N, C-alpha and C positions, 0 to 999 in steps of 0.2 A: 372530513377534517382538512383544513387548509394547510398545506405544507409551507412553513415559513422559511425553510432553508432548502437549497438545492445544490446540485453538483456544479452550478454555474457561479457560485459565490466568489470563486477566485478568478473568474474571467474578466478581462477588460470589457467595458461596455461597448455596444455596437456603435458604428460610426455615422448614425443617421441623425446627428444633432446633439448638441450639448444642452443640458438643463440647468446651466449655471445662472441664467437670468430668466426663470420661467414666468415671473409675474408680468412680463411685458408681452407675452404671446396673446394673439387674438382669441385663442380658445379659452384662456384663463379669463380674459375680459368678458367674453360672452357668458361664461358660467357665473361670474360675479353678478353680471347684469340680470341674468335669469333669476338668481336667488333673490336679489333686491326687488325685482319686479313681482315675484311671487308674494313677498312680504307686503308690498305696497297695495296689492289688491285684496288683502285679507281684511276682515272686520277687526275692530279693536279686541273683541273677545278671542278671535282666532289668533291674533298676534300674541296675546297673553298665553294662550295654550301652546303656541310655538315656542315661546321662551322657556316654558316648563319642559317641553318635550326635548329640546336641544340639550338639556342638562342630563338627560337620562343616558345610561350606557348604551353603546351600540355594537357590542361584541357579539360573538356567535350565539351565546346563550340568550341574549336579549331578543334575538329573532324569534326563538321558540316562545318566549314569554309574550312577545308582542302579538304573534299570530293567535295564541291562546286567548289573549285579551280581546282581539277582534271577534273570535268565535263566541266568547262570553257576551259581547255586546249584542250579538244577533240571536242569542238563545231563544228569544220569544218567537222568532220568525223562521229560523233555520230548520230544515229537515234533512236527515241523512248525514253523510260524512262531512267532516270539516271542510269548509271552503277556504278559510284563511291559510291553512297549512299548505295549500297549493302555491302560495306566494313565496315559500321558503327559498327556492333556488334563485328567484329574482332578487330577494333581499340579501341573499348570500353574496351575490355579485357586488352589490353596493358595499356590503361589509368588507369584502375582499379588497376593494379598491380604496377603502378609507385611508390606509396608511400612505397610499400614493398621493391622494389629494392633500393630506396633512403635510407631506414633505414638499410637494410641488408648489403649493400656494402658501408660502410662509408669511406673506404680508397680511393674510387674514386667517388667524388661527381658529376662528369659529366656523370656517366655511363648511367643513365636513359635518359638524354638529348641526348647522342650519340645513344642510342637505337632508340629513337623517330626520330632523324635526319636521321638515316640509313633507317628506314622504309619509311619515307616520301620521301627521295631521290629515293629509289627503285621504289615507285609508280609513281613518277614524270618522271623518265626515261622510265618506262614501258608505261605510258599513251600516249607516242608518237607513240606507235604501237598498234592500236586499237584491232586487232585480238588477239594478245598476252595478252593484258590487259583484254579483255573479258574472255579469257580462264583462266587466273589467278583468276579473281574475281569469276568465276563459281566454281573453286576448293575451294575457301575460304568460301563457303556457309556452314551453319550449326553451326556457333558459337553463334547464338542468344540465344538458350536455355541454353548453358553453361554460357554465360554472366549473365543471369538472376539468376543463382544459386550461383554464386561466391561471390556476394557482401555482403551477410549477415553475414559473419563470419571473417571479416578482423582482428578482435582483436586476433583471434587464431594464427595469424602469428608471433606475437611478441615473443613467447616463444618456437617455434618449428623450429628446424634446418631442419628437413625433409621437412616441409611445405615450408619453404623459399627456400631450394634447389630445390624443384619441380618447383617453379616459375622461378628460374634461368635457369633450364633446358628447360623450355618452351621458355624463351627469347632467349636462345642459338639456339634452333631449328628455331626460327623466323629469326634470323640474318643469319644463314646458308642458309636458304631459300632465303633471300634477296640477298645474295652473288651469289647464283646460277642464280637467275633471271638476275641480272646485267651482269654477265659473258655471259649469252646466248644472251642478247640484244646487248652487245658490239661486238658480232660476226657479227653483221649486216654490218660491214665494209668489209666483205668478198664479193665475187662475188654474183650476183643475184641468180645464181643457188644454191649456198650453202645456201644463206639466205632463199630461198623458202623451202629447206629441213629443215632448223632450224624452220621455221614457222610451218610446218606440225607436227614437233615432239615436239613443245614447251610444250604442256600440258603433254605429256608423260614424258618429261624430268623433269618437275616440280612436278608431282603428288606425287612421293615418299617423297619429301621434305615437301609438304603440309600435307601429311598423318602423317609425324613425328611431325609436329606442332600440329595437332589435337590430336595425341597420348599423347604428353606432356601436352596439356591442360586438357585432360581427367585425366591424372595422378595427376595433381594439384587438380582437383576436388575430386578425390579419397582420396588424402591426407587431404583435407579439411574435408571430411566426417569422416575420421578416427579421426582427431583432435577434431572434434565436439563430436563424441561419447566418446572419452576419457575425454573431459571436462565435459560432462553430467555425466559420471560415477563418476568422482572426486567430482562433486557437490553433488551427491546423497549420497556419503560416509561421507559428512560433518555432 
């Protein structure tokens, strides 16, 4: 369960930048551009699905419902334990940062809904291809420990541009990864020989994008630790 309050609620924010004018930052611009670019490369049908998905709730319970839906989508091909449930910690990080994005990018109130819709659409497209879906899920392992460390210091985000920018950069890397996944899957319309080659190289093609996602997530963690240290120091000086 994500803690929504902490002992840091009464502390002044860290001194590593004000978030009073967030929409002008390069990180925000890159995130908006990534979301727009993702939508632009979709088919008309995909865009309609995205509009429907962005209206769905994206709270903690919706993650459980969504992974169950992905497993149901694969019931005819899947063997053994749930694959989609392994995505939970990754999706929980996205969910945990949703309030940060909503607050930080006020000029586009739909941005977090579009991020969620893009992620869900990507997994729904990919779930039709079991081998590629399994490969992607395997690459996304390792977010559990990060998720458990991030929730305690959400209050620090309200006064730190660097911290908020790091969250935007994380989401940008996620959307770029989603775009790459969808582009690769859409190539399945090619000949069987080409598709077999794509299948064999899917994990290799995606790996660098997933590594960037993990790198950006770790960077957000580092910024949280820095902001916490600054808040601790500030409190000690009082």
